[in-house]
C-alpha positions in Angstrom: -0.2 0.7 -0.1 3.3 2.7 0.4 2.7 2.5 -3.0 -0.2 3.4 -3.6 0.1 6.0 -1.1 3.2 8.0 -3.4 1.1 8.2 -6.6 -1.9 9.9 -3.8 0.1 12.0 -2.7 1.7 12.7 -6.5 -1.1 13.6 -7.8 -3.1 15.6 -4.8 0.1 17.7 -4.6 -0.2 18.7 -8.5 -3.4 19.6 -7.1 -2.8 23.1 -7.2 -0.5 24.0 -10.7 -3.1 22.1 -13.0 -4.9 25.1 -11.1 -2.6 28.1 -11.9 -2.0 26.2 -15.0 -5.2 25.6 -16.8 -7.1 28.1 -15.2 -4.5 31.5 -14.9 -2.1 30.7 -17.5 0.6 30.3 -15.3 3.7 28.4 -17.7 5.8 27.6 -14.8 2.8 26.3 -13.3 2.4 23.6 -16.3 5.9 22.6 -16.3 6.1 21.2 -13.0 2.4 20.2 -14.0 4.1 17.7 -16.8 7.8 16.7 -14.9 4.8 16.1 -11.8 3.2 13.1 -14.4 6.1 12.3 -15.7 7.0 11.8 -12.1 4.3 9.5 -12.2 4.1 8.0 -15.3 7.5 6.1 -13.9 6.4 5.0 -10.6 3.6 3.6 -12.5 6.3 1.7 -14.7 8.2 1.1 -11.4 4.8 -0.7 -9.7 4.1 -2.8 -12.9 7.1 -3.7 -12.8 6.7 -5.3 -8.9 3.3 -6.5 -9.4 5.2 -8.6 -12.4 7.3 -9.6 -10.3 5.5 -10.9 -7.9 2.4 -13.1 -10.1 6.0 -15.1 -12.2 7.7 -15.7 -8.5 5.0 -17.7 -8.3 
């Protein structure tokens, strides 16, 4: 469950930047959103690999 908490915290941490970018057009917030989404993608891939390894281990 620790990994799930990491994902939730990452997404919730980006909430303010999403609002700043989409509502106010803040370009720096858009950069932070893009970086956060890349981090989310990396974390999701790591979790997928971990789950696959556990599944294959038996």
